[in-house]
C-alpha positions in Angstrom: -58.9 -71.7 -0.7 -62.4 -70.4 -1.4 -63.2 -70.0 -5.1 -63.7 -66.5 -6.4 -67.2 -65.9 -7.7 -67.3 -65.1 -11.4 -69.9 -62.4 -10.7 -69.4 -60.3 -7.6 -71.9 -60.7 -4.7 -70.6 -57.4 -3.3 -67.6 -55.2 -3.9 -65.6 -53.0 -1.5 -64.1 -49.8 -2.8 -60.5 -49.4 -2.0 -59.0 -45.9 -2.5 -55.4 -46.4 -3.6 -52.9 -43.6 -3.2 -49.2 -43.1 -2.5 -48.5 -44.4 0.9 -51.6 -46.6 0.8 -51.2 -48.8 -2.2 -51.4 -52.5 -3.0 -49.6 -53.6 0.1 -51.9 -51.8 2.4 -54.9 -53.2 0.5 -53.4 -56.7 0.9 -53.1 -56.3 4.7 -56.8 -55.5 4.8 -57.9 -58.5 2.7 -58.5 -60.9 5.7 -60.8 -58.3 7.3 -62.7 -57.7 4.1 -63.1 -61.4 3.5 -64.5 -61.8 7.0 -66.9 -58.8 6.3 -68.4 -60.8 3.4 -67.5 -59.0 0.2 -66.5 -61.1 -2.8 -64.3 -58.5 -4.7 -62.2 -55.5 -4.0 -63.0 -52.5 -6.2 -59.8 -50.7 -6.8 -59.5 -47.0 -7.7 -57.5 -46.4 -10.9 -54.2 -48.3 -10.9 -52.3 -47.2 -14.0 -49.5 -44.7 -13.9 -50.7 -41.2 -12.9 -49.4 -37.8 -12.1 -46.9 -38.2 -9.3 -48.5 -37.8 -5.9 -52.1 -38.0 -7.3 -54.5 -39.1 -4.5 -57.1 -40.3 -7.0 -55.4 -41.7 -10.0 -57.9 -40.4 -12.6 -55.1 -38.3 -14.1 -53.5 -41.2 -16.0 -50.2 -40.5 -17.7 -49.1 -44.0 -19.0 -51.5 -46.8 -19.9 -48.7 -49.3 -20.3 -47.7 -49.5 -16.7 -49.2 -50.2 -13.3 -48.5 -47.3 -11.1 -45.2 -47.5 -9.3 -46.3 -45.3 -6.4 -48.9 -48.0 -5.5 -46.4 -50.9 -5.7 -46.2 -51.5 -9.5 -47.4 -54.6 -11.3 -45.6 -56.8 -8.8 -47.5 -55.3 -5.9 -50.8 -55.7 -7.8 -50.1 -59.3 -8.5 -49.2 -59.9 -4.9 -52.5 -58.3 -3.9 -54.4 -60.4 -6.4 -52.7 -63.6 -4.9 -53.6 -62.6 -1.4 -57.1 -61.8 -2.4 -57.5 -65.1 -4.2 -56.3 -67.0 -1.2 -59.2 -65.5 0.7 -61.7 -66.0 -2.1 -61.7 -62.4 -3.3 -61.4 -61.0 -6.8 -60.3 -57.6 -8.0 -62.4 -55.1 -10.0 -60.4 -52.3 -11.6 -61.6 -48.7 -12.2 -60.6 -47.7 -15.8 -60.5 -44.2 -17.3 -61.1 -44.3 -21.1 -62.2 -40.7 -21.5 -59.1 -38.7 -20.6 -55.5 -38.5 -19.6 -53.5 -36.0 -17.6 -52.0 -33.0 -19.2 -49.3 -32.8 -16.6 -46.9 -30.0 -15.8 -44.1 -32.1 -17.0 -45.6 -33.1 -20.4 -42.9 -35.8 -20.8 -44.9 -38.0 -18.4 -47.6 -38.3 -21.1 -45.6 -39.8 -24.0 -48.2 -39.4 -26.7 -48.8 -35.8 -25.7 -45.0 -35.1 -25.7 -44.8 -36.4 -29.2 -47.7 -34.3 -30.4 -46.3 -31.2 -28.9 -42.9 -31.9 -30.4 -43.9 -33.1 -33.9 -47.2 -31.2 -34.4 -50.5 -32.1 -35.9 -49.0 -34.4 -38.5 -47.6 -36.7 -35.8 -49.3 -40.1 -35.4 -49.8 -39.1 -31.8 -52.3 -36.5 -32.9 -54.8 -39.4 -33.4 -54.8 -39.8 -29.6 -56.4 -36.5 -28.7 -59.5 -34.6 -29.7 -58.0 -31.5 -31.2 -59.7 -28.4 -32.7 -57.7 -27.5 -35.8 -59.8 -24.3 -36.4 -59.3 -22.8 -33.0 -56.7 -20.1 -32.4 -53.8 -19.8 -34.8 -53.6 -23.5 -35.6 -51.2 -24.2 -32.8 -52.2 -26.1 -29.7 -52.9 -23.7 -26.9 -51.7 -24.8 -23.4 -53.3 -22.6 -20.7 -50.6 -23.1 -18.1 -49.1 -19.6 -17.5 -49.8 -17.8 -14.2 -50.4 -14.5 -16.1 -50.5 -13.0 -19.6 -47.8 -14.5 -21.9 -46.0 -11.2 -22.2 -45.6 -11.0 -18.4 -44.4 -14.6 -18.0 -41.7 -14.7 -20.7 -39.1 -14.0 -18.0 -40.0 -17.4 -16.4 -39.4 -19.3 -19.6 -36.0 -20.9 -20.3 -34.4 -23.5 -22.5 -32.7 -26.2 -20.5 -31.4 -29.7 -21.6 -33.0 -29.2 -25.0 -36.5 -28.6 -23.5 -38.6 -25.5 -22.7 -39.0 -24.9 -19.0 -41.5 -22.8 -17.1 -41.2 -22.3 -13.4 -40.1 -25.2 -11.3 -42.3 -28.0 -12.7 -43.5 -27.3 -16.2 -41.5 -28.9 -19.1 -42.3 -29.0 -22.8 -40.5 -30.4 -25.9 -39.0 -28.2 -28.5 -39.7 -28.6 -32.2 -36.6 -30.3 -33.7 -34.3 -27.7 -35.2 -35.5 -24.8 -33.1 -33.3 -25.2 -30.0 -30.9 -22.4 -30.9 -33.4 -19.8 -32.1 -33.6 -16.5 -30.2 -36.3 -16.6 -27.4 -39.1 -14.8 -29.3 -38.6 -16.8 -32.5 -38.2 -20.0 -30.5 -41.6 -19.6 -28.9 -43.3 -18.7 -32.2 -41.8 -21.7 -33.9 -43.3 -24.3 -31.6 -46.4 -26.4 -32.5 -48.0 -25.2 -29.3 -48.5 -21.8 -27.7 -48.2 -21.3 -23.9 -51.1 -19.2 -22.7 -52.5 -17.6 -19.5 -54.6 -20.2 -17.6 -57.6 -17.8 -17.8 -57.7 -18.1 -21.6 -59.0 -21.7 -21.3 -62.4 -20.0 -21.4 -61.8 -18.6 -24.9 -58.8 -20.2 -26.6 -58.9 -23.9 -25.8 -57.9 -26.1 -28.7 -58.5 -29.6 -27.2 -61.4 -31.4 -25.7 -61.0 -31.9 -21.9 -62.8 -33.6 -19.0 -65.6 -31.3 -18.1 -63.9 -28.0 -17.4 -60.6 -29.4 -16.1 -57.9 -28.2 -18.5 -55.3 -30.4 -16.9 -57.2 -33.5 -18.2 -57.1 -33.9 -22.0 -59.7 -36.1 -23.7 -58.6 -39.3 -25.5 -60.1 -40.6 -28.7 -60.7 -44.2 -27.8 -63.0 -44.5 -30.8 -59.8 -44.9 -32.8 -59.1 -48.7 -32.7 -55.3 -48.1 -32.4 -55.8 -45.7 -29.5 -58.2 -48.2 -27.8 -55.6 -51.0 -28.1 -52.8 -48.8 -26.8 -54.8 -47.5 -23.8 -56.3 -50.8 -22.9 -53.6 -53.4 -23.6 -52.3 -53.5 -20.0 -55.8 -53.8 -18.4 -56.9 -56.5 -20.9 -53.7 -58.5 -20.3 -54.3 -58.4 -16.6 -57.9 -59.6 -17.2 -56.7 -62.4 -19.4 -54.2 -63.5 -16.8 -56.8 -63.5 -14.1 -55.1 -60.7 -12.1 -58.3 -58.6 -12.6 -61.8 -60.1 -12.7 -64.0 -57.1 -13.6 -64.1 -53.5 -14.7 -65.8 -50.2 -13.7 -65.8 -47.8 -16.6 -65.4 -44.2 -15.6 -67.5 -41.6 -17.4 -68.4 -43.3 -20.7 -70.7 -40.3 -21.4 -67.7 -38.3 -22.4 -66.9 -40.7 -25.3 -67.8 -40.2 -28.9 -69.7 -43.5 -29.1 -70.3 -45.0 -25.6 -72.1 -48.1 -26.9 -69.5 -48.7 -29.6 -66.7 -48.4 -27.0 -68.4 -50.8 -24.6 -69.0 -53.3 -27.4 -65.3 -53.3 -28.3 -64.4 -53.6 -24.6 -66.8 -56.5 -24.2 -65.3 -58.3 -27.2 -61.8 -57.8 -26.0 -62.5 -58.5 -22.3 -64.6 -61.6 -22.9 -68.2 -62.4 -22.2 -67.8 -63.5 -18.6 -66.2 -60.4 -17.2 -68.4 -58.2 -15.0 -68.5 -54.7 -16.4 -70.4 -51.7 -15.1 -70.5 -48.2 -16.5 -70.5 -45.0 -14.5 -73.7 -43.7 -16.1 -75.6 -41.0 -14.1 -79.3 -41.6 -14.9 -81.8 -38.8 -14.6 -84.9 -39.4 -12.4 -86.9 -40.9 -15.3 -84.1 -42.0 -17.6 -83.3 -45.7 -18.5 -79.9 -47.2 -19.3 -79.7 -47.8 -23.1 -80.8 -51.3 -23.6 -78.0 -52.1 -26.1 -75.1 -51.4 -23.8 -73.2 -54.7 -23.2 -72.7 -54.1 -19.5 -74.1 -55.5 -16.3 -75.6 -52.1 -15.6 -74.5 -48.8 -14.0 -72.3 -48.1 -11.0 -75.5 -47.5 -9.0 -76.3 -43.9 -8.4 -79.9 -44.6 -9.2 -80.0 -46.9 -6.2 -78.7 -44.2 -4.0 -81.4 -41.9 -5.1 -84.1 -44.4 -4.4 -82.9 -45.2 -0.9 -82.5 -41.5 0.1 -85.9 -40.6 -1.3 -87.7 -43.5 0.6 -86.3 -42.2 3.9 -87.3 -38.6 3.3 -90.5 -37.2 4.7 -92.3 -35.4 1.8 -94.3 -33.0 4.0 -91.3 -32.2 6.1 -89.2 -31.6 3.0 -91.8 -29.1 1.8 -91.7 -27.3 5.1 -88.0 -27.2 5.1 -88.0 -25.7 1.6 -90.5 -23.0 2.8 -88.2 -22.2 5.8 -85.2 -22.1 3.5 -86.8 -19.6 1.1 -87.9 -17.4 4.0 -84.4 -17.5 5.6 -82.3 -17.0 2.5 -84.6 -14.8 0.4 -83.1 -16.5 -2.6 -84.8 -15.6 -6.0 -86.3 -18.6 -7.8 -83.4 -18.8 -10.3 -80.6 -18.2 -7.8 -81.4 -21.0 -5.4 -85.1 -20.4 -4.6 -86.5 -23.1 -6.8 -84.8 -26.1 -8.4 -85.7 -26.0 -12.1 -85.2 -22.2 -12.6 -81.9 -22.5 -10.7 -80.8 -25.4 -13.0 -81.6 -23.3 -16.1 -79.7 -20.2 -14.9 -76.7 -22.3 -13.7 -76.6 -24.0 -17.1 -76.6 -20.7 -18.9 -73.7 -19.5 -16.7 -71.7 -22.6 -17.3 -72.2 -22.6 -21.1 -71.4 -18.9 -21.3 -68.3 -19.1 -19.2 -66.6 -22.4 -18.3 -67.8 -24.2 -21.5 -67.6 -21.3 -23.9 -64.8 -22.9 -26.0 -66.8 -26.1 -26.4 -69.8 -24.1 -27.5 -67.7 -22.0 -29.9 -66.4 -25.2 -31.6 -70.0 -26.5 -32.0 -71.1 -23.2 -33.4 -68.3 -23.1 -36.0 -69.4 -26.5 -37.2 -73.1 -25.5 -37.2 -72.3 -22.4 -39.3 -70.6 -24.5 -42.0 -73.6 -26.8 -42.1 -76.4 -24.4 -41.9 -75.3 -21.8 -44.4 -75.5 -18.0 -44.5 -79.2 -17.8 -44.1 -78.8 -18.6 -40.4 -77.2 -15.6 -38.6 -74.4 -16.5 -36.2 -76.2 -14.8 -33.3 -79.4 -16.8 -33.9 -77.4 -20.1 -34.1 -75.6 -19.3 -30.9 -78.8 -18.5 -29.0 -80.6 -21.5 -30.3 -77.7 -23.8 -29.6 -77.4 -22.6 -26.0 -81.2 -23.0 -25.5 -81.1 -26.6 -26.9 -78.2 -27.6 -24.7 -79.7 -26.0 -21.6 -83.1 -27.7 -22.2 -81.7 -31.3 -22.2 -83.0 -32.9 -19.0 -80.4 -35.7 -18.9 -76.7 -36.0 -19.6 -76.9 -36.6 -23.3 -78.5 -38.4 -26.3 -76.8 -41.5 -27.8 -77.6 -41.0 -31.5 -75.4 -43.7 -33.3 -73.4 -43.4 -36.5 -75.0 -45.0 -39.5 -78.2 -45.9 -37.8 -81.5 -44.1 -37.1 -81.8 -42.5 -33.7 -83.6 -44.5 -31.1 -87.2 -43.7 -30.1 -85.8 -42.6 -26.7 -83.4 -40.1 -28.3 -85.9 -38.9 -30.8 -88.4 -38.2 -28.0 -85.6 -36.6 -25.8 -84.5 -34.2 -28.4 -88.0 -33.3 -29.5 -88.9 -32.4 -25.9 -85.7 -30.4 -25.5 -86.4 -28.6 -28.7 -89.9 -27.7 -27.6 -88.6 -26.5 -24.3 -85.9 -24.4 -26.0 -88.4 -22.9 -28.4 -90.2 -21.3 -25.5 -87.1 -19.3 -24.6 -86.4 -18.0 -28.1 -87.6 -14.6 -29.1 -87.9 -14.6 -32.9 -88.4 -16.6 -36.1 -84.6 -16.5 -37.0 -83.7 -18.2 -33.7 -86.5 -20.8 -34.1 -85.4 -21.7 -37.6 -81.9 -22.1 -36.3 -83.2 -24.3 -33.6 -84.9 -26.5 -36.2 -81.6 -26.9 -38.0 -79.7 -27.7 -34.8 -82.3 -30.2 -33.8 -81.8 -32.0 -37.1 -78.1 -32.0 -36.7 -78.3 -33.4 -33.1 -80.3 -36.3 -34.5 -77.6 -36.9 -37.2 -79.8 -35.5 -40.1 -79.0 -32.8 -42.5 -80.6 -29.5 -41.5 -83.9 -29.2 -43.3 -83.5 -25.4 -43.5 -80.2 -25.6 -45.3 -80.4 -28.3 -48.0 -77.3 -27.2 -49.8 -74.3 -27.3 -47.5 -75.9 -29.5 -44.9 -76.3 -32.4 -47.3 -72.8 -32.5 -48.5 -70.8 -32.5 -45.3 -71.1 -35.9 -43.8 -68.0 -35.6 -41.7 -69.0 -32.3 -40.3 -72.5 -33.6 -39.4 -70.9 -36.5 -37.6 -68.6 -34.1 -35.7 -71.6 -32.0 -34.7 -73.7 -35.0 -33.6 -70.9 -36.4 -31.5 -69.7 -33.2 -30.0 -73.2 -32.0 -29.2 -73.7 -35.0 -27.0 -70.2 -34.7 -25.4 -70.8 -31.0 -24.5 -74.2 -31.8 -23.2 -72.8 -34.3 -20.7 -70.2 -31.8 -19.5 -72.8 -29.1 -19.2 -75.2 -31.3 -17.2 -72.5 -32.4 -14.8 -71.1 -28.9 -14.1 -74.5 -27.1 -14.1 -76.6 -29.6 -12.2 -74.4 -31.6 -10.0 -72.1 -28.8 -9.1 -73.4 -25.3 -9.6 -77.2 -25.7 -9.1 -76.6 -28.5 -6.5 -74.8 -26.0 -4.3 -77.2 -23.2 -5.0 -80.5 -24.9 -4.2 -79.9 -26.4 -0.7 -83.1 -26.7 1.5 -82.1 -30.3 2.1 -78.5 -31.1 1.4 -79.0 -34.9 1.3 -81.0 -34.4 -1.9 -78.3 -32.4 -3.6 -76.4 -35.5 -4.6 -75.1 -37.1 -7.8 -78.0 -38.6 -9.6 -80.5 -37.0 -7.1 -83.4 -34.8 -7.7 -83.4 -31.9 -5.3 -86.7 -30.6 -6.6 -88.3 -33.9 -5.6 -86.4 -35.2 -2.6 -89.0 -37.7 -1.4 -90.7 -40.6 -3.1 -93.3 -43.0 -1.9 -92.5 -46.6 -1.0 -94.3 -47.7 -4.2 -91.6 -45.9 -6.2 -88.9 -47.8 -4.4 -90.6 -51.1 -5.1 -91.2 -50.2 -8.8 -87.5 -49.3 -9.2 -86.3 -52.6 -7.6 -88.7 -54.7 -9.7 -87.5 -53.1 -12.9 -83.8 -53.5 -11.9 -84.3 -57.2 -11.1 -86.1 -57.7 -14.4 -83.8 -55.7 -16.7 -80.4 -55.3 -15.0 -80.2 -57.8 -12.1 -76.4 -57.6 -11.8 -76.1 -53.8 -12.0 -74.0 -52.1 -9.4 -75.6 -50.2 -6.5 -73.9 -47.6 -4.2 -74.8 -45.5 -1.2 -71.5 -43.7 -1.0 -68.7 -43.2 -3.5 -65.6 -41.1 -4.1 -67.8 -38.7 -6.0 -70.7 -38.3 -3.6 -70.8 -34.8 -2.0 -71.7 -36.4 1.3 -71.3 -39.9 2.6 -74.4 -42.0 3.0 -74.4 -41.6 6.8 -74.2 -37.8 6.5 -77.2 -37.9 4.1 -79.1 -40.2 6.4 -78.7 -37.8 9.3 -79.8 -34.9 7.1 -82.9 -36.7 6.0 -83.9 -36.8 9.7 -84.5 -33.1 9.5 -87.5 -33.6 7.3 -89.2 -35.3 10.3 -88.7 -32.2 12.5 -88.6 -29.1 10.2 -90.0 -26.8 12.9 -87.2 -27.8 15.2 -84.7 -27.0 12.4 -86.2 -23.6 11.8 -86.2 -22.7 15.5 -82.6 -23.9 15.8 -81.4 -21.9 12.9 -83.0 -18.7 14.3 -81.2 -19.4 17.6 -77.7 -20.2 16.2 -77.9 -17.3 13.8 -78.5 -14.9 16.6 -75.8 -16.5 18.7 -73.3 -16.1 15.8 -74.2 -12.4 15.4 -73.8 -11.8 19.2 -70.4 -13.6 19.1 -69.2 -11.3 16.3 -69.0 -14.1 13.7 -72.0 -13.6 11.4 -72.2 -15.6 8.2 -71.4 -13.5 5.1 -74.7 -14.5 3.6 -77.8 -16.4 4.5 -77.4 -19.1 1.9 -73.9 -20.1 3.2 -75.2 -20.0 6.7 -78.1 -22.4 6.0 -75.9 -24.9 4.2 -73.1 -24.7 6.7 -75.3 -25.2 9.7 -76.9 -28.2 8.1 -73.5 -29.7 7.4 -72.5 -29.1 11.0 -75.7 -30.9 12.2 -74.7 -33.9 10.2 -71.3 -33.9 11.8 -72.5 -33.2 15.3 -71.6 -33.3 18.2 -68.2 -31.8 17.2 -67.6 -30.9 13.6 -63.9 -30.6 12.7 -63.2 -26.9 11.9 -60.7 -27.7 9.1 -63.0 -30.2 7.4 -66.1 -28.1 7.7 -64.2 -24.9 6.5 -62.8 -26.7 3.4 -66.2 -28.2 2.4 -68.0 -24.9 3.0 -65.4 -23.0 0.8 -65.7 -25.6 -2.0 -69.5 -25.3 -1.8 -69.3 -21.5 -2.1 -67.0 -21.6 -5.1 -69.0 -24.2 -6.9 -72.2 -22.2 -6.2 -70.5 -19.1 -7.7 -72.9 -16.8 -6.0 -70.3 -14.7 -4.2 -66.9 -16.3 -5.1 -65.6 -18.7 -7.7 -62.6 -20.9 -8.4 -61.3 -18.6 -11.1 -62.2 -15.3 -9.5 -62.1 -15.8 -5.7 -63.3 -13.0 -3.5 -60.7 -12.9 -0.7 -62.8 -10.8 1.7 -65.8 -13.0 1.3 -63.9 -16.2 1.8 -62.1 -14.8 4.9 -65.5 -13.9 6.4 -66.8 -17.3 5.5 -63.9 -19.0 7.3 -64.3 -16.8 10.4 -68.0 -17.8 10.5 -67.3 -21.5 10.2 -64.7 -21.6 12.9 -66.4 -19.1 15.3 -70.0 -20.2 14.7 -70.8 -23.9 13.9 -67.4 -25.0 15.3 -67.5 -23.0 18.5 -70.0 -21.9 21.3 -72.7 -20.5 18.9 -73.0 -24.0 17.4 -73.6 -25.9 20.7 -77.4 -26.1 20.2 -76.8 -28.1 17.0 -75.5 -30.9 19.1 -78.7 -30.8 21.2 -80.9 -31.2 18.1 -78.7 -34.1 16.9 -79.3 -35.8 20.2 -83.0 -35.2 20.0 -83.1 -36.7 16.5 -80.7 -39.6 17.4 -83.4 -42.3 17.1 -84.3 -41.0 13.6 -80.6 -40.8 12.6 -80.1 -44.4 13.8 -83.1 -45.6 12.0 -82.0 -43.9 8.7 -78.4 -45.1 9.0 -79.4 -48.7 9.6 -82.3 -48.7 7.2 -80.3 -47.2 4.4 -77.6 -49.7 4.8 -79.9 -52.7 4.9 -81.9 -51.5 1.9 -78.7 -50.9 -0.1 -77.3 -54.3 0.8 -80.4 -56.4 0.0 -82.1 -54.6 -2.9 -81.5 -55.9 -6.5 -78.1 -55.4 -7.9 -74.5 -55.9 -6.7 -73.8 -53.5 -3.7 -70.5 -51.6 -3.5 -69.4 -50.7 0.0 -67.3 -47.5 0.0 -64.1 -47.7 2.0 -65.0 -47.2 5.7 -68.8 -47.2 5.3 -69.2 -50.7 6.6 -69.5 -48.8 9.9 -70.6 -45.3 10.5 -68.7 -43.1 8.0 -69.3 -39.4 8.0 -67.5 -37.7 5.1 -68.0 -34.6 3.0 -67.1 -33.8 -0.6 -63.7 -34.8 -1.9 -60.9 -34.6 -0.9 -62.5 -35.1 2.6 -63.8 -38.5 1.5 -60.3 -39.5 0.4 -58.7 -38.9 3.8 -57.2 -41.9 5.5 -59.8 -44.1 7.0 -60.1 -44.3 10.8 -58.9 -47.5 12.5 -61.7 -50.0 11.7 -63.6 -51.9 14.3 -63.0 -55.7 14.3 -65.5 -57.7 12.2 -68.0 -59.1 14.7 -69.3 -62.7 15.0 -72.3 -61.8 17.2 -74.7 -59.0 17.6 -73.4 -56.0 19.6 -73.9 -56.3 23.3 -75.9 -53.1 23.5 -77.7 -52.4 20.3 -78.9 -49.0 21.3 -75.7 -47.7 22.8 -73.4 -48.3 25.8 -70.2 -50.3 26.1 -69.7 -52.7 23.2 -72.5 -51.2 21.3 -73.5 -48.0 19.7 -74.4 -47.2 16.1 -71.0 -47.9 14.6 -71.0 -51.4 16.0 -74.7 -51.9 15.0 -74.0 -50.9 11.4 -70.9 -53.0 11.2 -72.9 -56.1 12.4 -75.7 -55.4 10.0 -73.3 -55.0 7.1 -71.4 -58.2 7.9 -74.6 -60.2 8.3 -76.1 -59.0 5.0 -72.8 -59.4 3.0 -72.1 -62.9 4.4 -75.6 -63.9 3.5 -75.1 -62.7 -0.1 -71.8 -64.5 -0.3 -73.2 -67.7 1.1 -76.5 -67.6 -0.9 -75.8 -65.7 -4.1 -78.8 -67.3 -5.9 -81.1 -65.5 -3.5 -79.9 -62.1 -4.7 -78.5 -62.6 -8.2 -79.5 -62.8 -11.8 -82.3 -65.4 -11.3 -83.6 -64.1 -8.0 -87.0 -62.6 -7.4 -88.1 -59.4 -5.7 -91.5 -59.2 -4.0 -92.8 -56.1 -2.2 -94.4 -56.8 1.2 -97.1 -54.5 2.5 -97.7 -54.0 6.2 -101.2 -53.7 7.5 -102.5 -51.4 10.1 -102.6 -47.8 11.2 -98.9 -47.0 10.6 -98.3 -49.4 7.7 -96.7 -46.7 5.5 -93.8 -46.5 8.0 -92.6 -50.0 7.0 -90.6 -50.7 3.9 -90.4 -54.4 3.4 -89.6 -56.9 0.6 -88.8 -60.5 0.0 -86.0 -61.9 -2.1 -86.5 -65.3 -3.7 -88.9 -66.4 -1.0 -85.9 -66.8 1.3 -84.9 -63.4 2.7 -87.1 -60.6 4.0 -85.8 -57.0 4.5 -87.8 -54.8 6.9 -86.9 -51.2 7.6 -88.7 -48.6 9.6 -89.0 -45.2 8.0 -90.0 -41.7 9.2 -89.8 -43.0 12.8 -90.5 -39.6 14.5 -93.8 -39.3 12.8 -94.3 -43.0 13.5 -93.9 -42.4 17.2 -96.3 -39.4 17.1 -98.9 -41.7 15.4 -98.7 -44.2 18.2 -95.9 -46.4 17.1 -96.4 -49.9 15.7 -99.4 -50.8 17.8 -101.9 -52.6 15.7 -99.6 -52.8 12.6 -98.5 -56.2 11.3 -96.5 -57.6 8.5 -97.8 -60.6 6.6 -95.1 -63.2 6.0 -94.7 -65.8 3.2 -94.8 -69.4 4.2 -92.0 -70.7 6.5 -90.4 -70.2 9.8 -88.4 -66.9 9.8 -85.2 -66.3 11.6 -84.0 -62.7 12.3 -80.4 -62.8 11.4 -79.7 -59.5 13.0 -81.2 -60.4 16.3 -80.1 -64.0 16.3 -83.4 -65.6 17.1 -86.6 -66.9 15.5 -88.9 -64.1 14.6 -92.2 -65.5 13.4 -93.8 -68.0 11.0 -96.0 -67.2 8.1 -98.5 -69.1 5.9 -100.9 -68.3 3.1 -104.3 -67.4 4.5 -103.1 -67.4 8.1 -104.6 -65.5 11.0 -103.6 -62.1 12.2 -101.0 -63.4 14.7 -99.4 -61.5 17.6 -95.8 -61.9 16.4 -94.9 -64.6 18.9 -92.3 -67.1 17.7 -94.0 -69.8 15.8 -97.3 -68.0 15.3 -98.7 -68.5 11.9 -99.6 -65.7 9.4 -98.5 -62.2 10.4 -95.9 -60.7 12.7 -96.5 -57.7 14.9 -94.0 -55.0 14.0 -94.0 -53.7 17.6 -92.4 -57.0 18.5 -90.2 -57.5 15.4 -88.7 -54.0 15.5 -88.7 -53.6 19.3 -84.9 -53.5 19.7 -83.8 -52.1 16.3 -85.5 -50.3 13.4 -84.6 -53.0 10.9 -84.9 -56.7 10.6 -83.4 -59.3 8.2 -85.5 -62.4 8.2 -84.2 -65.6 6.7 -86.2 -68.8 6.1 -85.1 -71.1 8.8 -85.2 -74.1 6.5 -82.7 -72.3 4.2 -80.4 -70.7 6.6 
């Protein structure tokens, strides 16, 4: 039996769901052990809404989910994993629980609804006592309450609505007449649309079916974490991924409590989405983030900056989008944020505003406070500040809020709004408002509530406005519109990649890294294919003209140019034959999230029908055939990007997480597409594919699988070369096309080499005359299976022949594949 590493060398994300639970994962253990990972990374495993395919809608923290196999099944999986040298990482959800149709599934919620705000269960949930009529509003009715009363009935001592909804009755009200009975409850059933105006509880983002949990309460923390902590203590679990800590009242305080209870040796990463220039708070007691910052760096390094600019120019000409409705990134973000705060998050803003009015006094008009509050929230460039309770704000948060206030001030019209902004700025920092010395100084609890809630609302606003709405509105290059990405700056120089890696190795060497997750809008291989378009923007523009005309002649025009552009790009990434159902579902979701012509809450049936006709009759039928031709033309670039991205991800600093199926070519779109059952996997190879470039026994899927296995096995065998005490050294190629090589050395033992922008590389004459200086030693190419070259300090130029000293010719090193993984022969 191989010992399980205390710290993962690499994890493999397993998507658990009914029908594919712990037993199915156990059957896959031998294959994943052969692949080279050290830990399985399990999606949420506690009891959830029946039938849930994701498990983030937890209903009972005290039990392992029965639909997955229960605790017995989990323990059997852990035993099988241990027998193969693998540990288990669990994804935990501290921010929220399900508000299920049958509220009895959530026992604390049931007690709250039955016994009211004086129930001990009220401490579990973040309730707004001042909203509505003092009763908890539940936006579950299909229509206005008056129209739905006929569907309500009392049955078995509970209140029923329709086929699935069930609610408790306040003791002693069971025999009241219907109207009196409804009015006598501690809750009020409401039309689902009223969630925009009458919500009385904090939720996850804008999902009313997920109610936020107050894990800042020590008793609630213990109740919600007891099972997971017990499984950690017993060795069933060996690490944790913390979902969305930005939603919590005090993320750092929560993580410190979790660290104390879990123990110092448990590997913990936090799902923190960092902005382009943001840093993880230094005080967080975690190994790092789940790794979206790595995804951003890899994508940006493989994107041609000049081509991206040309694509954006073509996009603007084709769509005619105004700057704030998809034509430019920053204006689009601002308008999307205003839309989200004015609509989906209006109840959250209303609660903040009520608190601000109490603190700021009558000299600040409500309208001025509302306008200033909106402007300050919209101006935040990252998810949230982390101003602590009882301590001064950090220099980072002080600077962040000062910058946001200065930006917001430019959007405010008059002195009343700017005075209100000053007061709100003070409150966000945890200070009394300087413009209201009376009431503001005497309401410590209210100030704390504003400080905490401001940060929580900010994180929800950023997620919904940037990742979702704006990310689907500004789409010149879909691969850049990703979680943690920067669509306004899709390409970065190689130097930026090296700087990021050096900083990670220095500050967070055991952080997680990802290239695809359950939350990415497109899998890594889809994004790698899309990035190839930046190397041939003129070809894309010509293609789009042709297929647009073909679709019109076929009688299936797109309902608008923006949808056409995005849909054709997605079809290109799925070429040669995009699945009509998958493409139609992803295109509809994109249109609703963009909210330009249809939305989730107010769908336009005619528009959506036209959109589906276009998808099925255009990209998925004869008008879409030229897309496959362009994909064939760019196949060498797609291959280089797919293999290059995989190798960079698996060898850069941090602990890589391989999303289910992405060890080989995996082309998935936004959820639920990326949660569909994985295709039958290829067998794990023990030798390079017979035909690296294609043909029987080869092809890109086999190439990527071989690369993944080689890199992961190397990490597993030599963890010290990649881990906490490893080193990261950039290597610079020399010669006329040096900028097309991205290379680095880990711990003087492993060298990663990836070709980038290979179409423009070929146009520039290829690798002729370009060499890569190597550190001392004889270097073995683990992907090719032979000695590559030898290097020495001060050596001659070399010609790349095996055994030649100094520098290796990239024309020889990368002759058969666009990547190389060199290992010091004396350490292999």
